[in-house]
C-alpha positions in Angstrom: 100.5 121.8 78.6 99.5 120.9 82.1 95.8 121.0 81.3 96.3 118.9 78.2 98.1 116.2 80.2 95.3 116.2 82.7 92.8 115.7 79.9 94.8 112.8 78.4 95.0 111.1 81.8 91.3 111.6 82.4 90.4 110.0 79.1 92.8 107.1 79.7 91.2 106.6 83.1 87.6 106.6 81.8 88.2 104.6 78.6 88.3 101.1 80.1 85.0 101.6 81.9 83.3 102.9 78.6 84.7 99.9 76.7 83.6 97.3 79.2 80.3 98.8 80.4 78.0 97.3 77.8 79.3 93.8 78.1 79.4 93.8 81.9 75.9 95.2 82.3 74.7 92.3 80.2 76.4 89.9 82.6 74.7 91.6 85.6 77.4 93.9 86.9 77.6 97.6 86.6 79.9 99.9 88.6 81.3 103.4 88.6 83.2 105.9 90.8 82.2 109.2 92.4 85.2 111.1 91.0 87.6 110.4 88.2 89.9 113.3 89.0 91.3 114.1 92.5 93.1 117.4 92.5 96.2 117.8 94.8 96.4 121.5 95.9 98.3 123.3 98.7 95.4 122.5 101.0 95.3 118.8 100.1 95.1 116.6 103.2 93.9 113.4 101.6 90.6 112.4 100.0 87.9 109.8 99.4 86.5 107.9 96.4 83.1 106.2 96.5 82.7 103.1 94.3 79.1 102.1 93.7 77.2 99.9 91.4 74.5 97.2 90.9 74.2 93.5 90.4 71.3 91.3 89.3 71.8 88.9 92.1 72.0 90.5 95.5 73.2 87.3 97.2 76.5 87.4 95.2 79.7 88.6 96.8 81.5 91.8 95.8 85.2 92.6 96.2 86.6 95.9 95.2 90.3 96.9 95.1 92.1 100.2 94.5 95.7 100.2 93.4 98.1 103.1 92.8 100.8 103.6 90.2 103.4 100.9 90.3 106.9 101.7 91.4 110.2 100.2 92.4 110.4 100.1 96.2 113.5 99.7 98.3 113.7 97.8 101.6 116.7 98.1 103.9 117.8 95.7 106.7 119.8 97.0 109.6 122.6 95.1 111.3 124.7 95.9 114.4 128.3 96.3 113.6 130.8 97.4 116.2 128.0 98.5 118.4 126.4 100.7 115.7 123.2 100.0 113.8 123.7 100.5 110.1 121.9 99.6 106.9 123.6 96.5 105.8 121.3 94.9 103.2 119.2 96.7 100.6 116.8 95.0 98.2 114.5 96.4 95.5 111.0 95.2 94.6 109.7 95.9 91.1 106.2 96.9 90.0 104.9 97.5 93.6 101.5 99.2 93.9 102.2 102.6 95.6 98.7 102.3 97.2 96.5 99.4 97.9 93.0 99.2 99.5 90.4 96.5 99.4 86.7 96.1 100.5 84.4 93.2 100.4 80.9 92.1 101.4 82.3 89.4 103.7 85.7 88.6 105.2 88.0 87.6 102.4 88.8 84.2 103.9 85.1 83.4 103.9 84.2 84.3 100.3 87.1 82.8 98.4 89.8 80.1 98.7 93.4 80.9 99.2 94.2 80.0 95.6 91.5 82.4 94.3 92.7 85.2 96.5 96.2 84.7 95.4 95.2 84.6 91.7 93.3 87.9 91.9 95.5 89.6 94.5 92.8 89.9 97.1 94.5 91.3 100.1 98.0 92.7 101.0 99.2 89.2 101.6 98.6 88.3 98.0 100.2 91.3 96.3 102.8 90.0 93.9 106.2 91.3 95.2 109.1 90.5 93.0 112.7 91.1 94.0 114.7 92.8 91.2 118.0 92.0 92.8 119.7 88.7 92.0 120.9 87.9 95.5 121.0 84.4 96.8 118.4 85.0 99.6 116.5 82.1 101.1 112.7 81.9 100.8 112.4 83.0 104.4 114.6 86.0 103.9 112.6 87.1 100.8 109.4 86.7 102.7 110.9 88.8 105.6 111.8 91.6 103.2 108.3 91.5 101.6 106.7 91.6 105.0 108.8 94.6 105.9 107.7 96.4 102.7 104.1 95.8 103.6 104.6 97.0 107.2 106.2 100.2 105.9 103.4 100.9 103.5 100.8 100.2 106.3 102.6 102.6 108.7 102.4 105.3 106.0 98.7 104.7 105.5 99.2 103.5 101.9 98.1 99.9 102.4 95.0 98.9 104.3 95.5 96.9 107.5 92.0 95.5 107.4 89.5 95.1 104.6 86.8 97.7 104.1 83.1 96.9 103.9 81.0 96.7 100.8 77.4 97.5 101.8 74.1 97.1 100.0 72.0 100.3 100.5 69.4 98.8 98.2 68.3 95.3 97.2 70.9 95.1 94.4 72.9 98.3 94.9 76.3 98.2 96.5 78.9 100.8 97.5 82.1 101.3 99.4 84.4 104.3 100.2 88.2 104.3 99.9 90.2 106.9 101.8 93.7 107.8 101.0 96.2 110.1 102.9 97.9 113.2 101.8 101.2 111.4 100.9 99.7 109.4 98.0 101.7 109.2 94.8 100.1 111.2 91.9 99.1 109.2 88.9 96.5 106.7 87.6 94.7 104.6 90.2 93.1 101.4 89.0 89.8 100.3 90.6 88.6 96.7 90.0 85.2 95.4 91.0 84.9 91.6 91.2 81.7 89.6 91.5 82.0 86.2 93.1 79.6 83.3 93.3 80.3 80.1 95.1 83.9 81.3 95.8 84.6 81.9 92.1 85.0 85.2 90.2 82.2 85.3 87.6 82.3 89.0 86.5 84.9 91.9 86.7 84.9 95.5 85.8 87.8 98.0 85.9 87.7 101.8 86.1 90.3 104.5 86.9 90.8 107.5 89.0 93.5 110.2 88.4 95.1 111.8 91.3 97.0 114.8 90.0 98.7 118.0 91.1 97.2 121.2 89.7 97.9 124.9 89.8 101.1 126.2 91.3 102.0 122.8 92.9 101.8 121.1 89.4 104.1 123.8 87.8 106.7 123.5 90.6 106.5 119.7 90.4 107.0 119.6 86.7 109.8 122.2 86.9 111.6 120.3 89.6 111.5 117.1 87.5 112.3 118.5 84.1 115.0 120.9 85.3 116.3 119.4 88.5 119.7 121.1 88.4 118.2 124.6 87.9 115.6 123.9 90.5 118.3 122.9 93.0 120.3 126.1 92.3 117.2 128.3 92.8 116.3 126.5 96.0 119.9 127.2 97.3 119.7 130.9 96.3 116.3 131.2 98.1 117.6 129.5 101.2 120.7 131.8 101.3 118.6 134.9 100.7 116.1 133.9 103.4 119.0 133.3 105.9 120.6 136.7 105.1 117.3 138.5 105.4 116.5 136.9 108.8 120.0 137.9 110.0 119.4 141.5 109.0 116.0 141.6 110.7 117.4 140.2 114.0 120.4 142.5 114.0 118.1 145.5 113.6 115.8 144.2 116.4 
């Protein structure tokens, strides 16, 4: 079953690129990724994905983004009450990319206007962050929570602090490399390549990368999610047995 799920995810990741490839090549843009499946094993410490392609006009700008599976994210705000710092406010953001990275041929503020960057989500400051809680927060408070969410993601290495560089190793060939840490969320990652001319997006292509647990890690992960109660009981039994065994060894020593 695990291998079948990987195959389905792989096909889902590759299908958009196959469907769009013919039309986008006719428009002068073609792109692909070095790997469509990144395996998470016991030795996984992070990885890299190379995005490469070609354009018919080398002077055009290229922007490439990579976004992870969308999740609901929680942000807490501490307050000092009776001399103790406690979590007072807690808000939830819906459909937040678990991972975000971006690379471009030039600094983002030079190749597109603020409105274009906002429309296409070019940069962490332009990620759509929507509060799911119906609290009567002011605009400044909402922006403060959103800024805290981005800071937390950046500290975890899941959001880029600066844009990467898209280079041209050939007259019309471009490439960039996205790196991600070991704590990335498994799932389907969307890669979008935008071609800009005169500050406007004229072509776009999407492809996907699947980051998935395999082997024993995948089996344990599936078991923990599908049978959480039994998994918890087994974990407790193992912990008690390990403690008892350690006590026996030390007493004999």
